[in-house]
N, CA, C and O atoms as CSV, one atom per row, in Angstrom:
chain,resi,resn,atom,element,x,y,z
A,1,MET,N,N,0.726,-1.082,-0.126
A,1,MET,CA,C,-0.241,-0.076,-0.073
A,1,MET,C,C,0.985,1.339,-0.132
A,1,MET,O,O,2.011,1.431,0.541
A,2,LEU,N,N,0.598,2.059,-0.884
A,2,LEU,CA,C,1.400,3.247,-1.064
A,2,LEU,C,C,0.936,4.295,0.171
A,2,LEU,O,O,-0.218,4.358,0.594
A,3,ALA,N,N,2.107,5.136,0.686
A,3,ALA,CA,C,1.532,6.022,1.702
A,3,ALA,C,C,0.555,6.958,1.555
A,3,ALA,O,O,0.053,7.469,2.557
A,4,GLU,N,N,0.155,7.308,0.287
A,4,GLU,CA,C,-0.814,8.356,0.038
A,4,GLU,C,C,-2.249,7.534,0.260
A,4,GLU,O,O,-3.299,8.142,0.469
A,5,GLU,N,N,-2.179,6.246,0.198
A,5,GLU,CA,C,-3.319,5.385,0.011
A,5,GLU,C,C,-3.588,4.914,1.620
A,5,GLU,O,O,-4.655,4.377,1.916
A,6,ARG,N,N,-2.676,5.125,2.497
A,6,ARG,CA,C,-3.165,4.970,3.819
A,6,ARG,C,C,-4.039,6.007,4.684
A,6,ARG,O,O,-3.939,7.234,4.694
A,7,LYS,N,N,-4.867,5.237,5.363
A,7,LYS,CA,C,-5.732,6.087,6.195
A,7,LYS,C,C,-5.166,6.443,7.284
A,7,LYS,O,O,-4.338,5.766,7.893
A,8,LYS,N,N,-5.673,7.786,7.676
A,8,LYS,CA,C,-4.868,8.109,9.169
A,8,LYS,C,C,-5.435,7.297,10.388
A,8,LYS,O,O,-6.632,7.433,10.640
A,9,MET,N,N,-4.775,6.579,11.057
A,9,MET,CA,C,-5.161,6.220,12.144
A,9,MET,C,C,-5.113,6.910,13.594
A,9,MET,O,O,-4.237,7.736,13.851
A,10,VAL,N,N,-6.052,6.554,14.493
A,10,VAL,CA,C,-5.753,7.170,15.674
A,10,VAL,C,C,-6.022,6.143,16.864
A,10,VAL,O,O,-6.510,5.044,16.604
A,11,HIS,N,N,-5.733,6.469,18.040
A,11,HIS,CA,C,-5.890,5.696,19.036
A,11,HIS,C,C,-7.288,6.024,19.861
A,11,HIS,O,O,-7.666,7.159,20.150
A,12,PHE,N,N,-7.897,4.929,20.143
A,12,PHE,CA,C,-9.324,5.067,20.824
A,12,PHE,C,C,-9.485,4.067,22.012
A,12,PHE,O,O,-9.230,2.865,21.949
A,13,ASN,N,N,-9.964,4.770,23.151
A,13,ASN,CA,C,-9.850,3.777,24.423
A,13,ASN,C,C,-11.111,3.162,24.478
A,13,ASN,O,O,-12.043,3.869,24.095
A,14,ILE,N,N,-11.401,1.924,24.889
A,14,ILE,CA,C,-12.750,1.436,25.253
A,14,ILE,C,C,-12.393,0.660,26.606
A,14,ILE,O,O,-11.265,0.324,26.965
A,15,THR,N,N,-13.649,0.441,27.303
A,15,THR,CA,C,-13.862,-0.447,28.481
A,15,THR,C,C,-14.493,-1.615,28.056
A,15,THR,O,O,-15.476,-1.714,27.322
A,16,LEU,N,N,-13.734,-2.621,28.667
A,16,LEU,CA,C,-14.146,-3.950,28.524
A,16,LEU,C,C,-14.477,-4.801,29.994
A,16,LEU,O,O,-13.890,-4.490,31.030
A,17,PRO,N,N,-15.163,-5.551,29.960
A,17,PRO,CA,C,-15.382,-6.277,31.151
A,17,PRO,C,C,-14.168,-7.341,31.296
A,17,PRO,O,O,-13.986,-8.114,30.355
A,18,GLU,N,N,-13.531,-7.397,32.161
A,18,GLU,CA,C,-12.304,-8.025,32.811
A,18,GLU,C,C,-12.264,-9.525,32.056
A,18,GLU,O,O,-11.237,-9.944,31.523
A,19,GLU,N,N,-13.504,-10.261,32.084
A,19,GLU,CA,C,-13.334,-11.753,31.634
A,19,GLU,C,C,-13.147,-11.606,30.100
A,19,GLU,O,O,-12.413,-12.370,29.473
A,20,LEU,N,N,-13.839,-10.592,29.519
A,20,LEU,CA,C,-13.658,-10.613,27.993
A,20,LEU,C,C,-12.332,-10.521,27.818
A,20,LEU,O,O,-11.687,-11.413,27.267
A,21,LEU,N,N,-11.703,-9.200,28.370
A,21,LEU,CA,C,-10.112,-9.164,28.101
A,21,LEU,C,C,-9.259,-10.440,28.332
A,21,LEU,O,O,-8.356,-10.747,27.553
A,22,ILE,N,N,-9.627,-11.291,29.608
A,22,ILE,CA,C,-8.946,-12.361,29.630
A,22,ILE,C,C,-9.010,-13.490,28.621
A,22,ILE,O,O,-8.083,-14.283,28.453
A,23,GLU,N,N,-10.164,-13.519,27.954
A,23,GLU,CA,C,-10.588,-14.279,26.957
A,23,GLU,C,C,-9.771,-13.878,25.668
A,23,GLU,O,O,-9.137,-14.636,24.933
A,24,MET,N,N,-9.935,-12.483,25.560
A,24,MET,CA,C,-8.850,-11.965,24.128
A,24,MET,C,C,-7.599,-12.349,24.397
A,24,MET,O,O,-6.968,-12.825,23.453
A,25,ARG,N,N,-7.021,-12.261,25.545
A,25,ARG,CA,C,-5.714,-12.446,25.808
A,25,ARG,C,C,-5.045,-13.859,25.274
A,25,ARG,O,O,-3.866,-14.042,24.969
A,26,LYS,N,N,-5.971,-14.660,25.253
A,26,LYS,CA,C,-5.875,-15.949,24.926
A,26,LYS,C,C,-5.532,-16.514,23.576
A,26,LYS,O,O,-5.126,-17.620,23.219
A,27,HIS,N,N,-5.885,-15.180,22.812
A,27,HIS,CA,C,-5.849,-15.300,21.356
A,27,HIS,C,C,-4.976,-14.142,20.798
A,27,HIS,O,O,-5.532,-13.259,20.145
A,28,PRO,N,N,-3.687,-14.101,21.013
A,28,PRO,CA,C,-2.607,-13.097,20.729
A,28,PRO,C,C,-2.566,-13.074,19.021
A,28,PRO,O,O,-2.293,-12.036,18.420
A,29,GLU,N,N,-2.765,-13.908,18.565
A,29,GLU,CA,C,-2.675,-14.043,17.188
A,29,GLU,C,C,-3.759,-13.017,16.283
A,29,GLU,O,O,-3.670,-12.628,15.119
A,30,VAL,N,N,-4.635,-12.800,17.155
A,30,VAL,CA,C,-5.722,-12.028,16.585
A,30,VAL,C,C,-5.653,-10.582,16.673
A,30,VAL,O,O,-5.357,-10.068,17.752
A,31,ASN,N,N,-5.929,-9.773,15.510
A,31,ASN,CA,C,-5.596,-8.263,15.606
A,31,ASN,C,C,-7.125,-7.923,16.057
A,31,ASN,O,O,-8.143,-8.066,15.379
A,32,TRP,N,N,-7.006,-7.435,17.379
A,32,TRP,CA,C,-8.067,-6.951,18.139
A,32,TRP,C,C,-8.736,-5.697,17.757
A,32,TRP,O,O,-9.953,-5.537,17.847
A,33,SER,N,N,-7.772,-4.669,17.259
A,33,SER,CA,C,-7.943,-3.367,16.713
A,33,SER,C,C,-8.905,-3.782,15.390
A,33,SER,O,O,-10.038,-3.359,15.164
A,34,ARG,N,N,-8.345,-4.460,14.816
A,34,ARG,CA,C,-9.184,-4.780,13.219
A,34,ARG,C,C,-10.279,-5.360,13.497
A,34,ARG,O,O,-11.123,-5.089,12.643
A,35,VAL,N,N,-10.744,-6.188,14.479
A,35,VAL,CA,C,-11.862,-6.774,14.751
A,35,VAL,C,C,-12.795,-5.720,15.218
A,35,VAL,O,O,-13.919,-5.629,14.726
A,36,ALA,N,N,-12.353,-4.882,16.192
A,36,ALA,CA,C,-13.177,-3.899,16.653
A,36,ALA,C,C,-13.339,-2.636,15.589
A,36,ALA,O,O,-14.258,-1.869,15.878
A,37,THR,N,N,-12.663,-2.347,14.532
A,37,THR,CA,C,-12.966,-1.556,13.471
A,37,THR,C,C,-13.852,-2.229,12.947
A,37,THR,O,O,-14.975,-1.758,13.128
A,38,LYS,N,N,-13.798,-3.448,12.175
A,38,LYS,CA,C,-14.979,-3.980,11.534
A,38,LYS,C,C,-16.254,-3.918,12.069
A,38,LYS,O,O,-17.327,-3.715,11.500
A,39,ALA,N,N,-15.970,-4.141,13.368
A,39,ALA,CA,C,-17.516,-4.124,14.313
A,39,ALA,C,C,-18.232,-2.764,14.073
A,39,ALA,O,O,-19.408,-2.622,13.737
A,40,PHE,N,N,-17.325,-1.802,14.302
A,40,PHE,CA,C,-17.821,-0.420,14.248
A,40,PHE,C,C,-18.259,-0.077,13.097
A,40,PHE,O,O,-19.278,0.594,12.934
A,41,GLU,N,N,-17.511,-0.515,12.173
A,41,GLU,CA,C,-18.007,0.042,10.646
A,41,GLU,C,C,-19.502,-0.819,10.541
A,41,GLU,O,O,-20.552,-0.212,10.330
A,42,LYS,N,N,-19.462,-1.972,10.676
A,42,LYS,CA,C,-20.729,-2.808,10.587
A,42,LYS,C,C,-21.884,-2.281,11.313
A,42,LYS,O,O,-22.946,-2.265,10.692
A,43,HIS,N,N,-21.871,-1.860,12.476
A,43,HIS,CA,C,-22.651,-1.247,13.099
A,43,HIS,C,C,-22.976,0.129,12.619
A,43,HIS,O,O,-24.166,0.444,12.651
A,44,LEU,N,N,-22.133,0.973,12.193
A,44,LEU,CA,C,-22.543,2.357,11.609
A,44,LEU,C,C,-23.547,1.904,10.385
A,44,LEU,O,O,-24.693,2.353,10.382
A,45,GLN,N,N,-23.115,1.023,9.361
A,45,GLN,CA,C,-23.720,0.555,8.338
A,45,GLN,C,C,-25.155,0.306,8.529
A,45,GLN,O,O,-26.101,0.716,7.856
A,46,ALA,N,N,-25.138,-0.549,9.717
A,46,ALA,CA,C,-26.477,-0.820,10.118
A,46,ALA,C,C,-27.398,0.308,10.498
A,46,ALA,O,O,-28.563,0.296,10.101
A,47,GLU,N,N,-26.889,1.368,11.314
A,47,GLU,CA,C,-27.595,2.330,11.775
A,47,GLU,C,C,-28.000,3.290,10.457
A,47,GLU,O,O,-29.093,3.852,10.397
A,48,LYS,N,N,-27.054,3.396,9.487
A,48,LYS,CA,C,-27.497,4.222,8.224
A,48,LYS,C,C,-28.643,3.594,7.510
A,48,LYS,O,O,-29.602,4.261,7.121
A,49,LEU,N,N,-28.535,2.233,7.330
A,49,LEU,CA,C,-29.824,1.665,6.673
A,49,LEU,C,C,-31.128,1.774,7.632
A,49,LEU,O,O,-32.229,2.013,7.136
A,50,LEU,N,N,-30.965,1.599,8.956
A,50,LEU,CA,C,-32.178,1.755,9.590
A,50,LEU,C,C,-32.715,3.291,9.457
A,50,LEU,O,O,-33.904,3.566,9.296
A,51,ARG,N,N,-31.763,4.160,9.538
A,51,ARG,CA,C,-32.220,5.626,9.166
A,51,ARG,C,C,-32.960,5.723,7.678
A,51,ARG,O,O,-33.944,6.427,7.453
A,52,GLU,N,N,-32.315,4.909,6.748
A,52,GLU,CA,C,-32.908,5.191,5.508
A,52,GLU,C,C,-34.240,4.509,5.167
A,52,GLU,O,O,-34.972,4.950,4.282
A,53,LEU,N,N,-34.553,3.345,5.945
A,53,LEU,CA,C,-35.663,2.547,6.240
A,53,LEU,C,C,-36.764,3.491,6.634
A,53,LEU,O,O,-37.894,3.493,6.147
A,54,GLU,N,N,-36.255,4.393,7.688
A,54,GLU,CA,C,-37.298,4.965,8.377
A,54,GLU,C,C,-37.738,6.428,7.345
A,54,GLU,O,O,-38.667,7.131,7.741
A,55,GLU,N,N,-37.145,6.725,6.289
A,55,GLU,CA,C,-37.616,7.719,5.431
A,55,GLU,C,C,-39.172,7.817,5.093
A,55,GLU,O,O,-39.805,6.826,4.730
A,56,PRO,N,N,-39.642,8.851,5.211
A,56,PRO,CA,C,-41.005,8.834,4.789
A,56,PRO,C,C,-41.413,8.450,3.354
A,56,PRO,O,O,-40.813,8.914,2.384
A,57,GLY,N,N,-42.313,7.703,3.254
A,57,GLY,CA,C,-42.639,7.300,1.850
A,57,GLY,C,C,-42.085,6.200,1.188
A,57,GLY,O,O,-42.498,5.689,0.147
A,58,ILE,N,N,-41.082,5.857,1.889
A,58,ILE,CA,C,-40.356,4.493,1.362
A,58,ILE,C,C,-41.252,3.300,1.421
A,58,ILE,O,O,-41.778,2.966,2.483
A,59,THR,N,N,-41.470,2.536,0.109
A,59,THR,CA,C,-42.053,1.705,0.140
A,59,THR,C,C,-41.429,0.338,0.308
A,59,THR,O,O,-40.222,0.208,0.104
A,60,ASP,N,N,-42.265,-0.811,0.711
A,60,ASP,CA,C,-41.691,-2.093,1.295
A,60,ASP,C,C,-40.754,-2.625,0.397
A,60,ASP,O,O,-39.695,-3.136,0.761
A,61,GLU,N,N,-41.163,-2.503,-0.905
A,61,GLU,CA,C,-40.239,-2.904,-2.059
A,61,GLU,C,C,-38.657,-2.483,-2.073
A,61,GLU,O,O,-37.661,-3.200,-2.161
A,62,GLU,N,N,-38.806,-0.807,-1.936
A,62,GLU,CA,C,-37.685,-0.141,-1.946
A,62,GLU,C,C,-37.011,-0.546,-0.675
A,62,GLU,O,O,-35.783,-0.626,-0.696
A,63,ALA,N,N,-37.702,-0.828,0.504
A,63,ALA,CA,C,-36.867,-1.022,1.699
A,63,ALA,C,C,-36.109,-2.402,1.644
A,63,ALA,O,O,-34.991,-2.569,2.131
A,64,ALA,N,N,-36.833,-3.359,1.004
A,64,ALA,CA,C,-36.322,-4.654,0.645
A,64,ALA,C,C,-35.119,-4.430,-0.185
A,64,ALA,O,O,-34.077,-4.890,0.282
A,65,ARG,N,N,-35.059,-3.899,-1.168
A,65,ARG,CA,C,-34.033,-3.741,-2.247
A,65,ARG,C,C,-32.992,-3.063,-1.599
A,65,ARG,O,O,-31.878,-3.305,-2.062
A,66,ARG,N,N,-33.051,-2.142,-0.492
A,66,ARG,CA,C,-31.976,-1.805,0.192
A,66,ARG,C,C,-31.338,-2.583,1.055
A,66,ARG,O,O,-30.110,-2.635,1.119
A,67,VAL,N,N,-32.221,-3.328,1.870
A,67,VAL,CA,C,-31.561,-4.532,2.716
A,67,VAL,C,C,-30.730,-5.597,1.800
A,67,VAL,O,O,-29.641,-6.068,2.128
A,68,ILE,N,N,-31.333,-5.850,0.765
A,68,ILE,CA,C,-30.764,-7.061,-0.090
A,68,ILE,C,C,-29.383,-6.388,-0.340
A,68,ILE,O,O,-28.348,-6.979,-0.034
A,69,GLU,N,N,-29.375,-5.314,-0.824
A,69,GLU,CA,C,-28.122,-4.808,-1.482
A,69,GLU,C,C,-27.141,-4.250,-0.289
A,69,GLU,O,O,-25.921,-4.173,-0.432
A,70,THR,N,N,-27.659,-3.968,0.600
A,70,THR,CA,C,-26.554,-3.706,1.950
A,70,THR,C,C,-26.083,-5.160,2.497
A,70,THR,O,O,-24.961,-5.248,2.996
A,71,ARG,N,N,-26.872,-6.238,2.417
A,71,ARG,CA,C,-26.270,-7.746,2.557
A,71,ARG,C,C,-25.401,-7.957,1.502
A,71,ARG,O,O,-24.339,-8.505,1.798
A,72,ARG,N,N,-25.601,-7.634,0.242
A,72,ARG,CA,C,-24.453,-8.316,-0.593
A,72,ARG,C,C,-23.352,-7.577,-0.691
A,72,ARG,O,O,-22.272,-8.099,-0.967
A,73,ARG,N,N,-23.478,-6.381,-0.495
A,73,ARG,CA,C,-22.057,-5.361,-0.113
A,73,ARG,C,C,-21.494,-6.084,1.069
A,73,ARG,O,O,-20.392,-6.596,0.872
A,74,LEU,N,N,-21.995,-6.226,2.195
A,74,LEU,CA,C,-21.488,-7.182,3.374
A,74,LEU,C,C,-20.882,-8.360,3.070
A,74,LEU,O,O,-19.792,-8.655,3.561
A,75,LEU,N,N,-21.483,-9.083,2.297
A,75,LEU,CA,C,-21.022,-10.329,2.007
A,75,LEU,C,C,-19.604,-10.307,0.863
A,75,LEU,O,O,-18.588,-11.002,0.859
A,76,ALA,N,N,-19.982,-9.381,0.096
A,76,ALA,CA,C,-18.777,-9.279,-0.853
A,76,ALA,C,C,-17.350,-8.622,-0.252
A,76,ALA,O,O,-16.194,-8.838,-0.616
A,77,ALA,N,N,-17.775,-7.889,0.624
A,77,ALA,CA,C,-16.411,-7.247,1.579
A,77,ALA,C,C,-15.889,-8.563,2.401
A,77,ALA,O,O,-14.675,-8.714,2.533
A,78,ASN,N,N,-16.743,-9.454,2.918
A,78,ASN,CA,C,-16.228,-10.490,3.787
A,78,ASN,C,C,-15.535,-11.544,2.883
A,78,ASN,O,O,-14.554,-12.186,3.260
A,79,GLY,N,N,-16.115,-11.676,1.660
A,79,GLY,CA,C,-15.791,-12.889,0.751
A,79,GLY,C,C,-14.435,-13.272,0.601
A,79,GLY,O,O,-14.139,-14.230,-0.113
């Protein structure tokens, strides 16, 4: 990846239950920052979709189309 393609990364602290941290430490091979980033991204995508589905006048067909398209994008990203 070229330097100009890299995203600026920042530190972000979160609070976890101690039991969860203990379990996470059993898996040092996992990039927990990447796992958290993906979870945050998916949650934000879901929130965006829910807001779109609440738009006045959206038909059931359009809502279904948006849900299906979002699911396809998620599956392709995890492909």
